[in-house]
C-alpha positions as a Markdown table, in Angstrom:
| # | Residue | x | y | z |
|---|---|---|---|---|
| 1 | Met | -150.2 | -68.6 | 253.9 |
| 2 | Ala | -153.2 | -70.8 | 253.1 |
| 3 | Gln | -156.6 | -69.9 | 254.6 |
| 4 | Gln | -158.0 | -72.4 | 257.1 |
| 5 | Lys | -161.0 | -74.2 | 255.8 |
| 6 | Leu | -163.9 | -74.0 | 258.3 |
| 7 | Gly | -165.9 | -76.7 | 256.5 |
| 8 | Glu | -167.5 | -77.2 | 253.1 |
| 9 | Leu | -170.8 | -77.4 | 251.2 |
| 10 | Val | -171.2 | -80.6 | 249.2 |
| 11 | Pro | -173.8 | -80.6 | 246.4 |
| 12 | Val | -176.3 | -83.3 | 246.8 |
| 13 | Gly | -176.2 | -85.6 | 243.8 |
| 14 | Gly | -172.5 | -84.8 | 243.0 |
| 15 | Gly | -170.3 | -81.9 | 242.1 |
| 16 | Asp | -167.4 | -80.0 | 243.5 |
| 17 | Ala | -167.4 | -79.2 | 247.2 |
| 18 | Ile | -167.5 | -75.5 | 248.1 |
| 19 | Pro | -164.9 | -74.7 | 250.8 |
| 20 | Leu | -166.1 | -72.4 | 253.6 |
| 21 | Leu | -163.0 | -70.2 | 254.1 |
| 22 | Gln | -164.3 | -67.2 | 256.2 |
| 23 | Glu | -166.7 | -66.7 | 259.1 |
| 24 | Val | -169.3 | -64.8 | 257.1 |
| 25 | Leu | -170.2 | -65.9 | 253.5 |
| 26 | Thr | -172.9 | -64.4 | 251.3 |
| 27 | Val | -174.5 | -66.7 | 248.8 |
| 28 | Gly | -176.3 | -65.5 | 245.7 |
| 29 | Arg | -176.4 | -65.1 | 242.0 |
| 30 | Arg | -174.3 | -61.9 | 242.0 |
| 31 | Glu | -170.7 | -62.3 | 241.1 |
| 32 | Ser | -169.9 | -60.1 | 244.1 |
| 33 | Cys | -171.2 | -62.8 | 246.5 |
| 34 | Asp | -168.6 | -64.9 | 248.3 |
| 35 | Ile | -170.3 | -68.0 | 246.9 |
| 36 | Cys | -171.8 | -67.4 | 243.5 |
| 37 | Leu | -174.6 | -69.7 | 242.3 |
| 38 | Ala | -175.5 | -68.6 | 238.8 |
| 39 | Phe | -179.0 | -70.1 | 238.6 |
| 40 | Gln | -182.3 | -68.3 | 237.9 |
| 41 | Asn | -184.0 | -69.6 | 241.0 |
| 42 | Val | -181.2 | -68.2 | 243.3 |
| 43 | Ser | -181.7 | -64.6 | 244.3 |
| 44 | Ser | -179.0 | -62.0 | 243.7 |
| 45 | Lys | -178.3 | -62.1 | 247.5 |
| 46 | His | -180.0 | -65.2 | 248.7 |
| 47 | Cys | -178.6 | -66.2 | 252.1 |
| 48 | Glu | -175.7 | -65.8 | 254.4 |
| 49 | Phe | -173.6 | -68.5 | 256.3 |
| 50 | Val | -172.2 | -67.3 | 259.6 |
| 51 | Tyr | -169.6 | -69.3 | 261.7 |
| 52 | Ala | -169.7 | -68.4 | 265.3 |
| 53 | Asn | -168.9 | -70.3 | 268.5 |
| 54 | Gly | -167.7 | -73.3 | 266.5 |
| 55 | Gln | -170.9 | -73.7 | 264.7 |
| 56 | Trp | -172.3 | -72.7 | 261.3 |
| 57 | Ala | -175.7 | -71.0 | 260.9 |
| 58 | Val | -177.6 | -70.0 | 257.8 |
| 59 | Lys | -179.8 | -66.9 | 257.4 |
| 60 | Asp | -182.2 | -66.2 | 254.5 |
| 61 | Leu | -181.8 | -62.7 | 253.1 |
| 62 | Lys | -185.4 | -62.3 | 251.9 |
| 63 | Ser | -184.8 | -64.5 | 248.9 |
| 64 | Ser | -187.6 | -65.3 | 246.4 |
| 65 | Asn | -187.3 | -69.1 | 246.6 |
| 66 | Gly | -186.2 | -69.5 | 250.2 |
| 67 | Val | -183.8 | -71.5 | 252.2 |
| 68 | Lys | -184.8 | -74.8 | 253.9 |
| 69 | Val | -182.9 | -77.0 | 256.3 |
| 70 | Asn | -183.4 | -80.8 | 256.1 |
| 71 | Gly | -186.4 | -80.4 | 253.9 |
| 72 | Gly | -188.4 | -78.5 | 256.5 |
| 73 | Glu | -190.2 | -75.2 | 256.3 |
| 74 | Arg | -188.7 | -72.1 | 254.7 |
| 75 | Leu | -186.6 | -70.1 | 257.1 |
| 76 | Val | -188.0 | -66.8 | 258.3 |
| 77 | Pro | -185.9 | -64.0 | 256.7 |
| 78 | His | -183.1 | -62.7 | 258.8 |
| 79 | Met | -183.5 | -65.4 | 261.5 |
| 80 | Ala | -180.4 | -67.6 | 261.8 |
| 81 | Arg | -180.7 | -71.3 | 262.0 |
| 82 | Val | -177.8 | -73.3 | 263.5 |
| 83 | Leu | -176.6 | -76.1 | 261.3 |
| 84 | Lys | -175.3 | -79.4 | 262.6 |
| 85 | Pro | -172.7 | -81.3 | 260.6 |
| 86 | Gly | -174.5 | -83.3 | 257.9 |
| 87 | Asp | -177.5 | -81.1 | 257.7 |
| 88 | Glu | -179.0 | -80.5 | 254.2 |
| 89 | Val | -179.4 | -76.9 | 253.1 |
| 90 | Ser | -181.7 | -76.0 | 250.2 |
| 91 | Ile | -180.9 | -72.8 | 248.5 |
| 92 | Gly | -183.6 | -72.2 | 245.9 |
| 93 | His | -183.9 | -75.6 | 244.3 |
| 94 | His | -180.2 | -76.5 | 245.0 |
| 95 | Lys | -179.4 | -78.9 | 247.8 |
| 96 | Phe | -176.1 | -79.0 | 249.7 |
| 97 | Thr | -174.9 | -81.0 | 252.7 |
| 98 | Ile | -172.7 | -79.0 | 255.2 |
| 99 | His | -169.6 | -80.8 | 256.5 |
| 100 | Tyr | -167.6 | -79.4 | 259.4 |
| 101 | Glu | -166.3 | -80.3 | 262.8 |
| 102 | Ala | -168.6 | -78.6 | 265.4 |
| 103 | Val | -167.1 | -77.2 | 268.6 |
| 104 | Gly | -169.3 | -77.3 | 271.7 |
| 105 | Ala | -172.9 | -78.6 | 272.3 |
| 106 | Phe | -175.8 | -77.7 | 270.1 |
| 107 | Glu | -178.6 | -75.8 | 271.7 |
| 108 | Glu | -182.1 | -76.0 | 270.2 |
| 109 | Pro | -183.5 | -72.6 | 269.5 |
| 110 | Val | -186.0 | -71.4 | 272.1 |
| 111 | Glu | -189.1 | -70.0 | 270.5 |
| 112 | Glu | -190.5 | -67.1 | 272.4 |
| 113 | Asp | -194.3 | -66.6 | 272.6 |
| 114 | Leu | -194.7 | -63.8 | 270.1 |
| 115 | Phe | -197.4 | -62.1 | 272.3 |
| 116 | Ser | -195.7 | -62.5 | 275.6 |
| 117 | Arg | -194.2 | -59.0 | 275.5 |
| 118 | Ser | -195.1 | -55.8 | 273.6 |
| 119 | Leu | -193.0 | -54.6 | 270.7 |
| 120 | Leu | -192.0 | -51.6 | 272.9 |
| 121 | Glu | -190.7 | -54.0 | 275.5 |
| 122 | Lys | -188.8 | -56.1 | 273.0 |
| 123 | Ala | -187.2 | -52.9 | 271.6 |
| 124 | Gly | -186.1 | -51.9 | 275.1 |
| 125 | Ile | -188.2 | -48.7 | 275.0 |
| 126 | Val | -190.5 | -49.7 | 277.8 |
| 127 | Lys | -189.6 | -51.7 | 280.9 |
| 128 | Pro | -191.6 | -55.0 | 281.3 |
| 129 | Lys | -194.4 | -54.7 | 283.8 |
| 130 | Gly | -193.5 | -55.9 | 287.3 |
| 131 | Asn | -189.8 | -54.7 | 287.0 |
């Protein structure tokens, strides 16, 4: 039985598309990664693609050369960024366009004011004041 393809990464500038065949894919220079990119500027475990709720997201795994989406700022390590079909993902110095059929509506991430709650409140150790 063939695996269902959940999308693909297409190298910008040409090359073979990389099929996305499972819901969690680790990308890096190590041969043990689901997607092995054997380049010096790709970390051994560079990033992770996660498919959830009909949408792909990418997460930087504390890589040396970072992950960018659509040429923007480097992603904050371990923070997932939802990818829309056609988004360009830079892994080190290698660019890919993600192709897939999204399910559902996209929600822009809501950025929380970093200083609105204490770390103890965020961790659930202390209840927020007024509750």
